[in-house]
Backbone as a ProteinNet text record, in pm:
[ID]
protein_1_A
[PRIMARY]
MELDKTDRKLLRLIQSDASTSVADLAEQCALSKSACWRRIQKLEAEGVIRQRVTLLDPAKLNLGLTVWISIRTNQHNADWAKKFNQVVQNVPGVLEVYRLGGQIDYLMKAVVADMHDYDSLYQQLIAADLFDVTASFVMEEIKFTSALPV
[TERTIARY]
706.5	608	509.5	479.1	364.8	218.5	132.9	1.3	-111.9	-164.9	-286.3	-416.3	-520.8	-660	-682.7	-662.8	-686	-612.3	-484.4	-420.1	-476.1	-527.6	-561.9	-691.7	-787.5	-903.8	-888	-784.5	-761.9	-715.5	-626.9	-588.6	-707.7	-794.2	-906.1	-984.1	-1010.1	-1094.7	-1012.6	-881.6	-807.9	-797.9	-786.6	-797.8	-913.2	-1024.8	-1153.6	-1184.1	-1141.1	-1147.6	-1037	-926	-811.6	-847.2	-947.3	-1004.8	-1096.4	-1104.9	-1181.9	-1092.8	-1181.3	-1104.4	-1048.9	-934.9	-899	-992.4	-1080.6	-1196.4	-1263.5	-1318.5	-1417.2	-1342.1	-1221.9	-1147.7	-1109.5	-1084.9	-1084.7	-1208.2	-1319.1	-1446	-1471.2	-1450.9	-1479	-1379.4	-1259.9	-1170.7	-1164.8	-1252.1	-1265.1	-1149.8	-1066.5	-973	-969.3	-892.7	-899.4	-818.7	-865	-801.2	-657.3	-593.9	-459.4	-390.7	-460.2	-406.9	-406.6	-513.7	-536.7	-433.4	-430	-321.1	-165.4	-150.5	-8.5	1.7	-103.5	-101.5	-74	-148.2	-141.8	9.1	68.5	198.2	297.2	274.9	361.9	348.1	240.7	209.5	291	303.6	342.9	501.6	550.2	706.3	752.9	680.1	728.1	714.8	639.1	634.3	502.6	423.3	316.6	217.3	197.2	113.9	225.7	226.7	325.8	277.5	155.3	93.8	-40.2	-104.9	-247.8	-280.5	-382.3	-411.8	-555.3	-590.1	-735.6	-736.4	-819.1	-854.1	-929.6	-891.3	-983.3	-1026.7	-1144.7	-1200.4	-1132.7	-1059.5	-980	-1085.5	-1200.3	-1276.1	-1318.8	-1347.8	-1386	-1283.7	-1157.3	-1040.8	-993.8	-1065.5	-1050.7	-940.6	-925.5	-812.5	-889.7	-977.4	-1063.9	-1001.1	-890.4	-826.1	-706	-739.3	-623.4	-541.9	-418.9	-336.7	-224.7	-242.8	-118.6	-24.4	98.6	199.4	303.3	330.8	434.9	564.7	677.1	792.5	899	957.1	1076.1	1195.6	1310.6	1430.9	1531.6	1642.8	1739.5	1864.5	1861.3	1962.3	1932.5	2028.9	2017.8	2140.5	2130.1	2259	2217.5	2305.3	2262.7	2230.6	2322.4	2296.9	2182.4	2139.6	2006.9	1900	1916	1784.9	1781.5	1883.5	1898	1827.5	1847.4	1796.3	1638.2	1599.1	1461.9	1389.3	1440.7	1375.2	1354	1459	1449.3	1346.8	1323.4	1223.2	1081.8	1054.9	938.8	893.3	981	945.8	901.9	941.5	900.8	799.9	715.6	606.2	491.4	412.9	301.5	203.2	168.5	46.1	78.7	204.9	253.7	218	138.5	93.3	175.9	211.2	267.8	364.8	482.9	594.6	629.9	622.8	696.3	789.9	911.1	1010.8	959.4	956	896.1	1001.4	973.7	1061	967.6	1037.6	960.2	978	887.7	914.4	887.6	824.1	795.5	910	977.5	1068.3	1002.8	907.8	840.7	695.7	610.4	449.2	452.1	352.1	330.6	192.9	142.2	3.6	-9.2	-79.2	-80.1	-219.3	-251.9	-382.2	-385	-436.1	-434.8	-586.2	-596.7	-728	-776.5	-678.8	-733.1	-609.2	-644.4	-529.1	-421.7	-456.6	-337.8	-286.9	-316	-259.2	-166.7	-221.7	-125.2	2.7	-23.9	89.8	193.5	160.9	249.6	326	249.1	321.7	419.2	377.5	462.7	597.6	559.9	689.5	796.8	720	832.4	890.4	823.2	889.9	989.6	987.6	1076.3	1212.1	1213.2	1349.5	1437.4	1365.9	1451.1	1506.5	1504.9	1542.6	1505.8	1371.6	1283.4	1301.7	1322.8	1301	1172.9	1078.8	939.1	849.3	742.5	641.5	496.7	424.8	295.7	197	89.6	-10.4	-138.1	-219	-341.3	-428.8	-545.1	-622.7	-751	-790.8	-888.8	-1034.9	-1102.7	-1234	-1354.9	-1324.4	-1409.5	-1337.5	-1358.4	-1290	-1386.6	-1355.8	-1459.8	-1439.6	-1317.6	-1287.5	-1165.6	-1171.7	-1063.3	-1063.5	-953.5	-954.1	-795.6	-781.9	-647.2	-621	-725	-729.8	-661.8	-558.2	-515.2	-591.3	-581.5	-653.6	-588.7	-626.5	-565.9	-680.9
-2107.7	-2165	-2217.9	-2369.4	-2415.4	-2405.7	-2327.7	-2306.1	-2403.2	-2464.3	-2556.7	-2504.6	-2557.5	-2508.3	-2424.1	-2488.4	-2427.6	-2293.8	-2297.9	-2168.9	-2070.1	-2103.2	-2009.2	-1941.2	-2047.9	-1996.2	-1903.5	-1935.9	-1867	-1721.1	-1711.8	-1576	-1494.3	-1557.7	-1488.6	-1435.7	-1501.5	-1463.5	-1347.3	-1350.7	-1237	-1125.5	-1138.2	-1033.8	-946	-1022.5	-944.2	-888.8	-936.9	-886.1	-931.3	-849.1	-891.6	-895.1	-836.9	-843	-958.8	-1058.5	-1180.5	-1262.8	-1305.9	-1381.9	-1518.2	-1572.6	-1683.7	-1812.3	-1792.1	-1894.5	-1892.1	-1769.5	-1762.7	-1819.5	-1783.1	-1830.3	-1985	-2033.7	-2182.8	-2251.1	-2199.5	-2253	-2264.4	-2136	-2130.8	-2219.9	-2242.4	-2323.2	-2491.3	-2524.1	-2648.6	-2688	-2606.7	-2635.1	-2605.1	-2665.4	-2625.8	-2480.4	-2430	-2280.2	-2302.9	-2403.1	-2402.3	-2408.6	-2510.2	-2544.3	-2411.6	-2363.9	-2211.6	-2115.7	-2095	-1988.9	-2042.8	-2167.8	-2203.5	-2171.1	-2194.3	-2160.9	-2009.3	-1925.8	-1778.5	-1739.1	-1786.4	-1767.3	-1804.1	-1934.1	-1973	-1894.2	-1836	-1742.8	-1601.2	-1566.8	-1431.3	-1448.3	-1568.8	-1584.1	-1605.7	-1672.9	-1688.1	-1553	-1453.4	-1313	-1309.1	-1422.6	-1428.7	-1316.8	-1305.6	-1202	-1106.9	-995.1	-890.6	-805.4	-763.8	-685.8	-691.9	-655.4	-641	-504.4	-442.9	-293	-279.8	-146.3	-103.1	3	-20.9	52.2	182.5	310.5	427.9	491.2	555.2	630.8	765.1	785.9	913.6	1029.5	1036.2	1133.9	1181.9	1101.5	1128.9	1210.5	1170.5	1242.1	1368.2	1411.8	1534.7	1505.6	1394.5	1352.7	1294.9	1390.4	1342.7	1352.9	1386.3	1390.9	1311.9	1200	1091.2	1166.1	1125	1175.5	1067.1	1033.7	943.1	1037.3	1022.8	1108.5	1023.8	1062.5	998.2	1080.2	1026.6	1102.8	1031.5	1124.5	1086.1	1154.8	1091.9	1154.8	1154.4	1251.4	1236.4	1205.8	1145.7	1100.5	954.8	872.2	739.2	688.4	708.6	682.6	665.3	601.8	550.2	652	787.8	885.3	954.8	974.7	1028.1	938.3	816.3	723.7	730.5	744.3	735.4	867.2	981.1	1099.5	1100.5	1061.3	1044.5	951.2	846.7	754.7	803.4	884.2	964.8	1075.4	1140.4	1260.5	1189.1	1081.8	1025.9	958	910.9	828.2	948.1	1067.9	1174.9	1257.3	1218.2	1298.8	1213.4	1269.9	1199.6	1153.2	1247	1212.5	1096.6	1069.2	964.1	833.5	763.5	618.4	511.4	504.4	406.8	476.1	411	472.9	327	329.6	217.9	264.5	188	217.5	128.7	181.5	148.8	117.7	17.3	8.1	87.8	143.7	206.4	358.7	440.7	588.9	658.2	601.6	666.4	586.4	664.4	613.9	572.6	648.8	623.9	655.8	581.2	609	611.6	725.7	742.5	768.4	707.4	743.5	825.1	925.4	1015.3	1044.8	1084.6	1144.2	1276.4	1370.3	1510.9	1557	1679.6	1744.1	1812	1885.7	1964.7	2001.7	2085.5	2136.5	2214.3	2281.7	2345	2263.7	2148.4	2050.8	1986	1941.7	1899.6	1969.5	2093.8	2188.5	2188.8	2146.5	2144.3	2020.2	1908.4	1788.8	1782.8	1855	1888.7	1940.8	2072.7	2143	2041.1	1951.2	1862.8	1766.1	1699.7	1627.9	1680.6	1789.4	1857	1879.8	1864	1870.8	1736.5	1629.6	1524.8	1557.3	1683.5	1710.5	1637.7	1642.3	1567.4	1622.8	1566.5	1600.5	1636.5	1547.7	1567.5	1498.5	1584.9	1543.7	1566.5	1454.9	1472.9	1416.5	1489.2	1447.9	1440.9	1317.8	1267.7	1270.4	1341.6	1352.3	1256.8	1169	1070	1155.7	1126.7	1185.2	1086	956.4	863.3	741.3	669.2	530.7	433	363.7	250.6	130.8	90.4	-28.1	-5.8	-56.1	-50.6	-168.1	-248.9	-353.9	-377.1	-419.7	-457	-615.9	-680.2	-833.6	-897.7	-958.6	-1045.9	-1170	-1214.5	-1312.4	-1458	-1497.3	-1629.9	-1739.6
15.5	103.4	23.7	54.1	-18.9	72.6	-10.1	81.8	41.2	118.8	108.4	91.6	66.3	56.3	185.4	306.3	431	463.7	412.5	438.3	347.5	225.9	118.4	181.6	234.6	304.7	418.4	492.8	622	569	472.7	407	359.2	282.4	234.4	340.1	447.9	583.2	640	664.8	726.2	650.8	522.7	419	435.4	445.9	460.8	596.2	695.9	851.2	918.8	929.4	1013.5	1162.1	1205.4	1344.6	1377.3	1293.3	1329.4	1412.7	1520.3	1622.2	1579.1	1641.1	1604.2	1615.1	1717.9	1731.4	1603.9	1554.2	1449.9	1317.3	1306.4	1185.6	1191.5	1314.8	1325.6	1299.5	1332.3	1303.8	1142.6	1087.4	939.9	864.5	918.2	845.9	906.4	986	1033.4	1102.5	1193.7	1260.1	1421.4	1503.2	1622.7	1640.2	1763.3	1769.3	1778.2	1856.1	1840.8	1703.5	1630.4	1501.1	1420.2	1422.7	1351.8	1382.8	1517.4	1569.8	1498	1494.5	1443	1313.8	1231.7	1096	1085.7	1157.5	1143.6	1162.9	1268.4	1320.3	1229.4	1152.5	1048	937.6	891.2	769.1	798.3	919	958.1	965.3	1024.8	1016	867.6	784.3	652.7	572.4	637	556.4	454.4	452.3	377.7	425.6	567.7	617.5	647.5	611.7	626.3	748.7	753.6	867.4	874.9	978.3	984.1	1011.6	933	922.9	937.6	961.8	950.1	836.9	752.7	637.9	673	658.7	683.9	581.1	586.5	477.3	455.9	356.1	321.9	347	301.2	271.8	397.1	504.9	647.5	716.6	672.6	726.2	647.1	574.4	482.8	390.9	343.4	227.4	120.6	74.5	-40.4	-193.1	-201.4	-333.2	-346.6	-421.9	-456	-570.3	-584.8	-692.4	-721.4	-853.7	-917.4	-976	-920	-971.2	-1061.6	-1188.8	-1252	-1265	-1254.6	-1212.1	-1337.9	-1392.5	-1453.1	-1402.3	-1396.6	-1370.8	-1474.9	-1469.2	-1566.1	-1499	-1367.5	-1286	-1232.9	-1304.4	-1260.7	-1192.9	-1063	-988	-847.6	-778.2	-633.5	-534.8	-568.5	-482.5	-488.1	-612.2	-646.1	-578.2	-617	-570.9	-415.4	-347.4	-198.9	-161.6	-203.4	-171	-206.6	-327.9	-364.2	-267.3	-215.8	-122.8	13.8	63.9	185.1	170.7	48.9	67	52.1	-34.4	-18.3	97	177.7	307	405.3	393.5	478	435.6	331.7	284.3	331.4	437.2	491	388.4	285.7	198.2	88.7	91.8	-11.7	38.2	-24.7	26.1	-29.8	-175.6	-240.6	-346.9	-349.9	-459	-526.3	-648.4	-733.1	-840.5	-854.6	-956.5	-1064.3	-1189.6	-1311.4	-1420	-1515.3	-1646.8	-1733.7	-1826.2	-1948.4	-1927.8	-1996.8	-2010.5	-1855.1	-1779.3	-1640.6	-1532.3	-1470.8	-1366.6	-1245.1	-1194	-1065.8	-1093.3	-1004.6	-1006.7	-855.2	-815.2	-685.1	-654	-552.4	-512.8	-392.2	-376.8	-277	-235.5	-118.5	-66.4	-5.7	-48.1	-0.1	10.1	99.2	115	-0.5	-61.7	-192.6	-262.4	-377	-453.9	-390.7	-300.3	-200.7	-142	-73.4	-12.5	-108.6	-226.8	-349.7	-372.2	-366.8	-418.4	-299	-167.7	-53.9	-64.1	-106.9	-133	-247	-341.7	-470.2	-420.8	-370.2	-315.4	-234.5	-155.3	-68.6	-160.6	-278.8	-361.3	-440.4	-479.2	-582.1	-515.5	-380.5	-305.2	-346.3	-424.1	-471.5	-601.7	-663.7	-784.1	-910.8	-924.5	-1026.2	-1164.1	-1276.2	-1395.4	-1464.9	-1446.7	-1504.3	-1420.1	-1359.8	-1288.4	-1338.8	-1326.1	-1408.3	-1312	-1266.3	-1180.5	-1247.1	-1208.2	-1243.9	-1121.5	-1150.5	-1023.5	-1022.4	-931.7	-939.9	-903.1	-1015.5	-1013.3	-960.8	-972.1	-914.9	-902.8	-782.7	-740.8	-792.5	-881.8	-948.5	-862.8	-823.5	-769.8	-668.4	-552.2	-452.3	-378.3	-388	-286.5	-248	-133.1	-77.3	-74	-97.7	-101.9	-232.3	-204.5	-313.6	-339.1	-464.3	-504.3	-466.9	-353.4	-296.8	-309.5
[MASK]
++++++++++++++++++++++++++++++++++++++++++++++++++++++++++++++++++++++++++++++++++++++++++++++++++++++++++++++++++++++++++++++++++++++++++++++++++++++

């Protein structure tokens, strides 16, 4: 899909606050409300806008420990990958999982309340028959954004 300047502006505005009304978005993009709504609908239909969410403060929900988990496996087959995918889908604290090229097979981001909570998460993960698991604990968040550079 080819995005024009107006589409890109609309996407920047929606990324900063998905609750902005269509009327406000239309005004800021110099569009009519109906034209703005049609653009949003097209961006959603094309999959450019995947979903609209509300970002929560993990610390205020007693999830103050962010963990990056590096995983290596010695099983590179479809059955193991299917089991691994099922396990991580069912662990609530796991936010993101990426399959990588290189020395690490998977990189995972999780949030937990504390070290005890991490151990519980770890116990759930090892059900996937992992070879090597390394955890790094975030001491300070220096930059966080969910906004893509459009």
